Steps between C-alpha positions, in 0.01 A plus 500: 500500500255429775214531247660259265555251790131530608395444135711184458395374827131543412547327164671218682223474744243493212685220321527297820116538555431416136712179515349406843154520354615315192651228721175470692317443174733243367498318831115517511481316176773255598378405847120502501293450809389159428143358524454179693345168388212585744436841356488378131286211608262717695460738211409220257245357748349819580438573136371154418802398292656222712262238426598151630871558443594346834348180384694482181804261459796715455883442488734765631868504413802718397596608139854606448521826307755625263750608769439228750238673699226274623130590418232328717239360261173318526347284237122443481389240244190534281193339614560121453885531537701407806826551675724232632566499878854508599784677324870433498734753635875587460732454801443853600128425510408713211264367238614509142335525161656183406370310801147579447494462120166308376391492857152614387257292296263752367223445247528854340793611277419872567713686767513857625764677720339771713717781636389715792562877574749715694506414874261210455564119476382206312175467689390825348493305167242241643206705384614452126595133568132425570396647168759334292427164656135542374639544158703167536834643576788375729627795702831597637535791735814626668656749727681779319870577601516638847133429578289229679703210623824575291820616654545865539612689181444828343190552286599633160141573377520266212864519390637183656146368548437467127804272488367310792189451304688359213658244739165399610388460141804278435407297801151437394619383158763278664252355747199445264645473148538725204160410352280674765315831447636758737374844572584794745281714722633797696348744742650856559882450532423134401373646184786738463756215530299273282491746208853613562592133444406536133852626448617130549254357249311270741350181355147556605158497325343792672537768754243682719637823628273648786566858629863500416720799438640559139805698639639510846668841477184664366297341766725624792518851358127495481459375858763751625358782308149453663649579838763768385498587130831686537681176622442269206872520419574306818432189294832545315733491808282212639585310170858553554478368861294205386784421255773536758332305787237280316652431163256677269400835354135584538490582130586135424140384609301617203249242381366717222828467318428147431119502417576703199615194312336239686314210334400294802123544563455734786186609698544826680267550797471820706261681738376831395524627854848383561674787683839317554566392141278702280300337213703674238783252567301226357353707227843614381628138493191388313538773242878425444428126477194531280691742251747209458209261440340720245832565318618135481174286537678306768394443857192640672427703799182600697420775756249451774431802727283452818317830551473494876809307600785635697869369502490123474130500549358391156457142616337639822268727324353222261639152562262332260566756236876453550468117445287564180762744379774256549296220333418725201858604454634137536233363253577776265858404459430131501628393838179368643 
């Protein structure tokens, strides 16, 4: 009897330890240690990616997402465009999409929404803004849910964020009209949420997916497995905890499900030396997407691998090459 009690107690302790570790993993994803505006700005400046952003005319305001959550956004007009000073507010002091409708008189009908990565903020997207403006684009950058200047909220690694992005897309069309040309660009988690949003059939003309994961569960099992191969299974209880406390199963964030029948032109970009999200994530999405293109003759996709680039470092490794890559892709699909 004592032996049975000891065995049962040992099993109980093991279960508690497993769920404690799983809870830590779930919370780690949901509550990232956030980068500051200064850290993002300094990184861009140190790598020659900031340019004269501080001198540009920008407009900062809130976009209301699908569940009422407010996303802090910043609009940067294309060269020759301008923003209108002064914005109406509600009684609560919150800016609304309706209040700023048509507040910008731009000369370009091309727009791009740029999404930053996990733990970052919208200023991490400035390095891409500077390139797109050279190509004649108006740019909109925003803080992801629970990041930057937004109110505290759990990060769901692309689950709710992809719906946030759909709200941002709706806002852009509401503000600038249905006859614009709109594209998306995402980095890391920003890429994951962007491609994951394909399930909602976004009305966009192109997507650039830079160093994104193709399946969150597979990525986490890989990351855990590198530290402790026997502990990969911890992702399953972590998924259950994420559902209970944060509203989603880890398996529900799987961008590769949606590229298999995607017909929106996509450029997949990845660094060969990426040790956080390995390059095979982009390669697998490209293969799935390209198979659909070959079989149906609809859509197009490209894959660009930067040999010496680490995670989110393709643009750092070869900025001019990155600009030329964007130009070639956009010219190839008739956007510019």
